[in-house]
N, C-alpha and C positions, 0 to 999 in steps of 0.2 A: 407644267403650267406655263402659259404664255405671259408676256409682259403685262398685258391688260389685266389678267387675273391677279398677278402679283401686286400690281398697283392698287387694285380694288381691295385686296385683302389687307395690305399695309395701311390703306386709308381707314378701313374699319377699325383696325387695332389701334391706330393713332387716335381716332375719335373715342374709342373706348377708354383709353388712358386719360383723355382730356374730359371725359364725362359728357360728351355731346352725342352719343349714339341714341337713335330712336329705340323705342321698346322692341320693335321687330329686329333691328340690327343687333341689339344686345342678346336677344334670344338666339339669333343665328350664330353669333360667336360662341355662345354656350354649347349649342349643338355640334358645332365644329369640334370644339374641344372634346366633348364626351365621346365622339366616335373614335378618337385616336389617342387619348391621353395615356391609356394603359400601355400602348406600344412605344411611346416616345419619351415619356416623362423621365425615364431612367437616365437619359443623357444629361440631365441637369443635376447640379449638386443639391444635396438636401437643404443647405442654407439658402440657395437661390429659390428652391421650390417653396420653402417656408415664407420667404419674403413676398413672393408672388401671391401665395395663399392669403397672407394678411392683407395685402393691398386689395385683392379682389373681394375678400370677405367684407372688409370695411366699406368698400364702395357699394356693393350690392345690398348691404343692409341699409343704405341711405336712399338708393334709387329703387323705387317700387314700380312694378308694372304687372298687368294681368297676364295669365297664360294665353298663348297664342295657338290657335288650332289650324292655322293655314298649312297647306301642303308645302314641303320644302324640297327643292330639287337636289336630292342627296348626291347623285353622281356628279352633278355640275360643281358642287362645292367641295367634293372630296379632295380635289387637287390642291386646295388651299389649306388643308388641315395642318400641315407641318408648321405653319406660322403661329398656330395657337397651341401646339403640343406642349408648351411649357406650363400651361395652366393645369395645376394638379387638383384643385378643388375650388368651387365657389358656390354661393347660395343666393337665390333670389326668391322672394315671396310676394304674393299678390295683395291687392287692396291697400287700405290705409294703415298708418302706424297705429299701434295699440295705445289706448288711453286708459288702460285699467290699472296702471301703477307699476311698480318695480317687479321684475321677474322673481318668482318664488324660487325657481330651481337654481338661480345664480348664487344664492346664499347657502345652499345645502352642502353639507360635508359628504353625506352618503350619496354614492352614485352607482350606476349599473353599467358594467362593461358590455361591449357589443358581443354578438354571437361569434362562433368560431367553427372550425372544421370539426364536426362531431356527428356520428351516426352509429347504428347497430347493423351488423351484417347477420342475417339469418340464413344459415346454410341449408342445403336440401334435406339434411337429417335432423333439423331442428336446433342444432347448436347455434349459440349466439356469440358473436365476436364484437366487442366494443372497438369502434374505429376511432382514429385520432392518434393519440400517443401510443396505444398498445400495438398498432399495426404499422407504425411509421417505418417505412423502408424494410418491412418484414415480409414473409411469404407464408401462405397457407398452401400446403401441398396435399392434394387428394390423389386418388388412384388414377384418374384420367384428366385432371385439370389442376391448375394452380392459380392462386390469386396473389398478386404482388401489391404491397402498399408502398406508396411513394411519400416523399417528405413534403409534398405540396397538397396533401389532403385528397388523394385520388387512388382508386383501386384500378388494377389492370388484370383482366382475365386472359388466361392462356390455356388453350386446349392442348394437352401434352400429346395424346394420341386418341383422337375421337373414335370411339369404338361403336359398333352397331348397337350395343346395349345403351350407350349414352344417347345416341341419335333417336332411339325408339322410346326412351324413357320419359316420364313426366317429372323431371327433376328441375326444381326452380330454386333460385336464390332471391332474397329480398333485402333491400337496403332501406332503412328507416331513419330519417333525421328527426331529432327532437325540436321543440321550440328553442330558439337561440343556437341552432346548428345548421350546417349545410355540408354537402359532400359531393364529390364527382366520381364517376366510374367510367372506365372503358370497357364496353360490353364485349362478349366473345367474338363478335363480328367486326370489332374495331370502331363501332359508333361510340361517341362520347355523350355522356349525360351529366348535367349538373342538377342536383336536388336542392331546392330551397328549404327553408325551415318548415318543420311540421309536415313533411312530405314522405312519400315512399315510392319505390319502384320494384316491381316483381318481374323477373325475367327468367327464361329457361337457360340451362347451361349449354345447350346446343340448339342452334336455329336450324330447322328443317327447311321445308319449301317456303315458308314465310317466317318473318322475324316479328314476333308479337310480344309486347310488353304491357304492363298494367301500372298505371300511375294514379296516386292520390296526392293532392296538394299541387305543387308547382314544380315544373322541370323544364330545362332547356336542352334541346337535342341538336347534335351535329351528326347526321346519319351518314354512315359509310355507303357509298353508292354500290348497289348490286341489283342490276335490272332483273335478274332471275329470281330474286328473293325480296318481294315487297316488305317494307317495314311498317308495322301497324302499332299504333298506340291506343290502348283502351283507357279513356280518361273521363270520368264523370258521365255526362250525357252525350259524349262524342266518341267516334272512332276516327282516328286520323291515319291516313294511308299515304306513304311516301316511298320514293326510290332512293333518293339521296338529297338532303337539304338541311337547312337550319331553321328551327322554329321553337316556339315556347308554348307550353300547355299549362293550364291552371284550372284547378277544380277543388277548392276547399269546401268542405261540407257546410260551414257556416255562411258561405256566400251564395249557395243555392244555384249557381250558374257555372258553366264550363266555357272556357275560352281557348282558342288557338290563334296565335299570331305568327304569321309567316315572315321570316327575315330574308330568306333567299330560297330560290328553287320553286317548287310547286307541290302542293299537297291536295288530297281530296278529304274533305271533312264530311262525316255522316252522323246523323243522330243515332242514338243507341237503341231506339225503339224497333218494334217489328216492322213497321212501315217507314223505313228509313228515308230521310231527306238528304240529298247530297249537294255539296258545293265544291267547286275547284277554286282554290285560293291562289292569288298571285302575291308577290312580295309587297309587304305593307298592308295586307288585309288581315282583319281580325274576324274570326267566326265566333259568335256567342250563341249559346243555346241553354235551355233548361228542360224541365220535364214536359214541356208543351209540344215536343217533337218538331220544333221549328229552329231554323238557323238564321240569325241576322248577321250580315257582313258589313263591316265598317272599314274605312281607311284610317290607318293610324301611323304614328311614328314608330317604326320597329325598334329603333335604338332604345326606346323607353322600356321595352319588354325583355331586353337582354342585359340591361344595366345591373340588375341585381346579382347576376352571376359574375359580373366584372367588378363587383365591390362597391356599388353605388345605389342609393335610393334615387329614383328619377320620378318626380311628381310633375304632372302637367294637367291641371284641372280637377284634381281630387278634392273631396270634402275633407273636413277635419277628421271625421269618424273613419273614413276610408284610409287616411294616412295613419291614424292611430291603430287600426287593425294590423297594418303592415309592421308598424313599429313594435306592437305588442308581441308579434310572433318572433321578431328578431332579437328582442331583449328579454323575452320570456317574462312579461309583466301582465298584470290585469289592469285594465283601464276602467275607471269608474266615472260615470257622468251624473252627478247629483242634480245638475241644472239641465232641464230639457224644455223645449226642443233646442237642438243645436242650430246655429245659424247656417246659411247656405253659401258661405264664402268658399271660393275655390283657391287652391294653392298651386304653386309651381316652383320647381327648383331641383337642384342636384346636390347631394351631400354624401360624403363617404360613409359607408356602413361601419367603418372602423372607429368612428367617433363614439364617445360615451353617450349614454342616454340624455344626460343633462344638456349636452351641447346641441342635440337635435331639438329638444323641447324649448331651449332658449330662443332658437330661431323662430319657432312658432309663436312664442310669447311676444317677441319683438314685432312681428308682422301680422299676427292673426287675431288680435283682440281677445286672447284667452291667457290664462295662467295655468300652471301645473304644479302639483305637489306630489313629491315622491316619498312614499312611506313603505320601506321594505320592498316588496315586489308588486306594490300597487301604485298606480299613477292616477291621481284625481284631476279631472278637467274642471277648471273654475272659470265661469263666464265673467 
């Protein structure tokens, strides 16, 4: 980074501390932070991070601004990210402060903890293995392959001696995450996959001429490059074909649409119908399709669609119901809307998925003009 860039970044941070940033500048600082905070925040003490958290939380609960949809020059600002790496969490919400009275959740004793690493592994012979504590740093050894569990919620597949029988067989494993659970796996080819809550991936124990997997729900991929073996993801209404790249796919049944967001590299997205429609995506593109056999391509902020696997909620223009659908899956709760219709306010912000449910809801109460009531595993939205 040259002196001009350093000066500009320092000026922005100084303005932020003084509370004189514009709405666009504040959002820019936020996005700087989100791209790199998981890599660099460990260099600061816990006490210092907590102090910064409190300062940013307090400030951003006072300063309100709407979500911004403008394109951001990601490569140009990446060089300045180290200046904001100390920010470990902050929240901003859109529109005007609530006038509906005190927050209900703030006075509640009962709370709901966030989700955790949890999944079920279904082996090719139908056996089921609970993942998490039971396979932490353990190993499942089969005749021709083994599965290693690590202490960070990840499975690693290793083919001991790939035999002709294994290569020609139709043997699959499946990993299923529950609501309030997520998990990651290193596939037999070395590709990495992160599964979000209420999702699944089905994959063969041996990849032949092609590498094909099947996904329901949401998953983030970092595909091992292999030009001789294209990687294909069957997900909802789409077929995604890649050689080696990073991307996110999402297809929950209740949402009725399928989306693919490309973070880096290049992919071809096709509809799953007989008369398939094809699109080549570039980094920052989102392909959306449903049962109409069409694909719409939009330009988006790719960081938003990888935030969940890095431990954050990232909202930028979602409605209250869209946010609550995501929250419900992660905290395994049922959301009740006694008052309809809901307003059309849009929300934006980043918050750690490690927070308890009441902390997330309190932010929405403060800025969204609504209140929430937690009863057991139900959350009631009160206008």
